[in-house]
C-alpha positions as CSV (number, residue, x, y, z in Angstrom):
1,M,38.9,-8.6,4.1
2,H,39.3,-7.6,7.8
3,A,40.0,-9.8,10.8
4,I,37.0,-10.5,12.9
5,R,37.1,-8.5,16.2
6,L,35.1,-9.1,19.4
7,F,31.5,-8.1,18.7
8,I,30.1,-5.4,21.0
9,P,26.3,-4.7,21.0
10,L,25.3,-2.1,18.4
11,F,25.3,1.5,19.6
12,L,27.1,0.7,22.9
13,C,30.0,2.8,21.9
14,A,28.4,5.2,19.4
15,V,30.1,8.6,19.1
16,T,28.4,11.2,17.0
17,L,30.4,13.2,14.6
18,P,28.4,16.2,13.3
19,V,29.4,15.8,9.6
20,S,27.0,16.1,6.8
21,L,27.5,17.2,3.2
22,T,24.0,16.9,2.0
23,G,21.9,17.4,5.1
24,Q,20.6,13.8,4.6
25,V,23.7,11.8,5.4
26,S,25.9,12.0,8.5
27,S,28.9,10.1,9.9
28,Q,29.1,8.4,13.3
29,D,31.5,5.9,14.9
30,M,29.2,2.9,15.4
31,T,29.7,-0.6,16.8
32,M,29.2,-3.5,14.3
33,S,30.5,-7.0,13.7
34,Q,34.0,-5.8,13.0
35,G,34.3,-3.5,16.0
36,T,33.6,0.2,16.3
37,E,34.1,1.9,13.0
38,P,33.0,5.0,11.1
39,A,29.5,4.5,9.6
40,L,27.5,6.6,7.2
41,V,24.0,7.3,8.5
42,L,21.1,7.9,6.2
43,R,17.9,9.3,7.9
44,L,14.7,8.2,6.2
45,P,12.0,9.8,8.3
46,T,8.8,8.4,6.6
47,T,9.7,4.9,5.5
48,D,9.6,1.9,8.0
49,E,12.6,-0.3,8.5
50,D,11.2,-3.4,6.7
51,D,10.5,-1.5,3.5
52,V,13.9,0.2,3.6
53,E,15.7,-3.1,4.1
54,D,13.9,-4.7,1.2
55,L,14.5,-1.7,-1.0
56,W,18.2,-1.6,0.0
57,E,18.9,-5.2,-0.8
58,D,17.1,-4.9,-4.2
59,W,18.8,-1.7,-5.0
60,L,22.3,-3.0,-4.3
61,K,21.6,-6.0,-6.5
62,D,20.2,-3.9,-9.3
63,T,22.9,-1.2,-9.1
64,Y,26.1,-3.1,-8.1
65,D,25.2,-6.7,-8.9
66,V,26.0,-7.8,-5.4
67,K,24.1,-10.1,-3.1
68,T,23.4,-8.9,0.4
69,R,23.1,-11.4,3.2
70,S,22.8,-11.5,6.9
71,T,26.2,-11.2,8.6
72,R,27.2,-14.6,10.0
73,N,27.2,-15.1,13.8
74,V,25.6,-11.6,14.3
75,R,22.0,-11.3,15.6
76,T,21.6,-7.5,15.2
77,G,20.1,-7.7,11.7
78,E,23.4,-6.6,10.2
79,L,23.8,-7.2,6.5
80,S,26.9,-7.8,4.5
81,S,27.6,-7.0,0.8
82,L,31.0,-8.4,0.1
83,N,33.7,-8.2,-2.6
84,F,32.1,-5.7,-5.0
85,T,32.9,-2.2,-6.4
86,I,31.3,1.2,-6.0
87,P,32.4,3.8,-8.5
88,G,34.4,6.6,-6.9
89,I,35.2,4.6,-3.7
90,N,38.5,2.8,-3.2
91,E,39.6,3.8,-6.7
92,G,36.9,1.5,-8.1
93,K,38.5,-1.6,-6.5
94,K,36.8,-4.3,-4.5
95,L,35.5,-3.5,-1.1
96,D,33.2,-4.9,1.6
97,M,30.1,-3.2,3.0
98,Y,28.1,-3.8,6.1
99,S,24.7,-2.2,6.9
100,I,21.9,-2.2,9.4
101,V,18.4,-0.6,9.2
102,R,16.9,0.6,12.4
103,E,13.6,2.1,13.4
104,A,13.8,5.8,14.1
105,G,10.6,7.6,15.1
106,E,8.0,7.1,12.4
107,G,10.7,6.2,9.9
108,S,14.1,4.5,10.0
109,Q,17.9,5.0,9.7
110,L,20.3,3.1,7.5
111,Y,23.8,2.6,8.9
112,V,26.5,1.7,6.4
113,W,30.1,0.7,7.0
114,I,32.3,0.6,3.9
115,A,35.6,-1.3,4.4
116,T,38.6,-0.6,2.2
117,P,42.3,-1.5,2.6
118,K,42.9,2.0,4.0
119,G,40.1,1.7,6.6
120,Y,36.4,2.4,6.8
121,V,35.1,5.2,4.7
122,G,34.6,8.4,6.7
123,P,35.1,12.1,6.3
124,D,38.5,11.9,8.0
125,L,39.9,9.0,6.0
126,D,39.5,10.1,2.4
127,P,37.1,12.9,1.6
128,T,36.8,11.8,-2.0
129,D,35.7,8.3,-1.0
130,Y,33.3,9.9,1.6
131,V,31.7,12.2,-0.9
132,A,31.2,9.2,-3.3
133,A,29.7,7.1,-0.5
134,E,27.5,10.0,0.5
135,K,26.3,10.3,-3.1
136,M,25.6,6.6,-3.2
137,L,23.3,6.9,-0.1
138,T,21.6,10.0,-1.5
139,D,20.9,8.1,-4.7
140,F,19.3,5.4,-2.6
141,A,17.4,8.0,-0.7
142,D,15.9,9.2,-4.0
143,V,14.9,5.6,-4.7
144,V,13.2,5.4,-1.3
145,S,11.5,8.7,-2.0
146,R,10.2,7.6,-5.4
147,D,9.0,4.3,-3.9
148,A,7.1,6.2,-1.3
149,M,5.6,8.5,-3.9
150,Q,4.6,5.5,-6.0
151,E,3.0,4.0,-2.9
152,D,1.0,7.2,-2.5
153,V,0.0,7.1,-6.2
154,D,-1.0,3.4,-5.8
155,T,-3.0,4.3,-2.7
156,E,-4.8,7.2,-4.4
157,E,-5.5,5.0,-7.4
158,D,-7.0,2.4,-5.1
159,L,-9.2,5.0,-3.4
160,L,-10.3,6.3,-6.9
161,S,-11.1,2.8,-7.9
162,D,-13.1,2.3,-4.8
163,L,-15.0,5.5,-5.4
164,E,-15.7,4.5,-9.0
165,D,-16.9,1.2,-7.8
166,D,-19.2,3.0,-5.3
167,L,-20.5,5.2,-8.1
168,E,-21.2,2.1,-10.3
169,D,-23.1,0.5,-7.4
170,L,-25.2,3.7,-7.0
171,Q,-25.9,3.8,-10.7
172,R,-26.9,0.2,-10.7
173,D,-29.1,0.8,-7.7
174,K,-30.7,3.7,-9.4
175,R,-31.3,1.7,-12.6
176,K,-32.9,-1.1,-10.5
177,A,-35.1,1.4,-8.6
178,E,-36.2,2.9,-12.0
179,D,-36.9,-0.5,-13.3
180,D,-38.9,-1.4,-10.2
181,I,-40.9,1.9,-10.6
182,E,-41.6,1.1,-14.2
183,D,-42.7,-2.5,-13.3
184,A,-44.8,-1.0,-10.5
185,R,-46.4,1.5,-12.9
186,E,-47.2,-1.3,-15.3
187,R,-48.6,-3.4,-12.5
188,I,-50.7,-0.4,-11.3
189,A,-52.0,0.2,-14.9
190,K,-52.9,-3.5,-15.1
191,L,-54.7,-3.5,-11.7
192,E,-56.6,-0.3,-12.7
193,A,-57.7,-2.0,-15.9
194,E,-58.8,-5.0,-13.8
195,I,-60.7,-2.7,-11.5
196,A,-62.5,-1.1,-14.4
197,E,-63.4,-4.5,-15.8
198,N,-64.5,-5.5,-12.3
199,V,-66.8,-2.5,-12.0
200,V,-68.4,-3.3,-15.4
201,A,-68.7,-7.0,-14.4
202,Q,-70.4,-6.0,-11.1
203,E,-72.9,-3.7,-12.9
204,E,-73.7,-6.6,-15.3
205,K,-74.1,-8.9,-12.4
206,Q,-76.4,-6.5,-10.6
207,R,-78.4,-6.2,-13.7
208,Q,-78.7,-10.0,-13.9
209,I,-79.6,-10.2,-10.3
210,Q,-82.3,-7.6,-10.8
211,E,-83.7,-9.5,-13.8
212,Q,-83.6,-12.7,-11.7
213,I,-85.5,-11.1,-8.9
214,E,-88.1,-10.0,-11.3
215,T,-88.3,-13.5,-12.9
216,L,-88.6,-15.0,-9.4
217,E,-91.4,-12.6,-8.4
218,R,-93.3,-13.5,-11.6
219,A,-92.9,-17.2,-10.8
220,K,-94.2,-16.7,-7.2
221,L,-97.1,-14.7,-8.6
222,R,-98.1,-17.6,-10.9
223,L,-97.8,-20.0,-8.0
224,R,-100.2,-18.0,-5.8
225,K,-102.7,-17.8,-8.6
226,N,-102.8,-21.5,-9.0
C-alpha cells in the first residue's frame, strides 16, 4: 500500500506525543519498516511480551479474519496484518497494519501503526479514525485482562487441586495407620492368647515333670532295695 522506505532501527527517532483518550493508549512517532510514523501505544503492565504477541495474533484472526505475519526483511519482530478492514477506520475500507510487542518493566507495550491512503492513523490526522483505533486497542486490552484473570483462576484451581490431593493423601495415610493399629491390636490379642495358652502349658509341663520326678524316685528306691 505504501512504498518501502529506508529502515531505521526501532525507537531511534521516537518522539513522544502526550495524547491519550483512555489513559491506556497513547500516540508516539515511532520508527518502523515504513519509516517514522505515528503509532498507537498500548501499555500492558502485567503481561509479558510473548503472551501479548500470541494473544494479539489470535485476536486479530478471530476479530478481523486477518492473518498476521512477520514483516519481510525486518528483524525487529515487527508484524504485518495486510489488506483488511477495521470498522470505524478509513471509512471501513481496506488498510494495512503493522505492530511490535516490546518488553516494558514487568509487562509489555504494543505498538501499532495503521496505514490508510490519508496517512497513518494518529490524533492529528483524523480524530474519528484515532478514536476507533484507540477503541480497538482498549478492546484488545480487555481481552488481555480477561486472559490474565483466567490464568489467575487456572492457577488458583491448580493450587486447590493440589491441596485436595494433599488432603486425600493425608486421609489415605490416616486410614492406613488406623488399619495398621487394628491389625496390631488383633496381633496383640492373638499373642496374649498364645501367652495365656503357654502359661497353662508350662503349668501342665511342670506338673508332668513333678510326676516324673516322683516316678523316678520310686524307681531308684526299688533299685536300692534289690
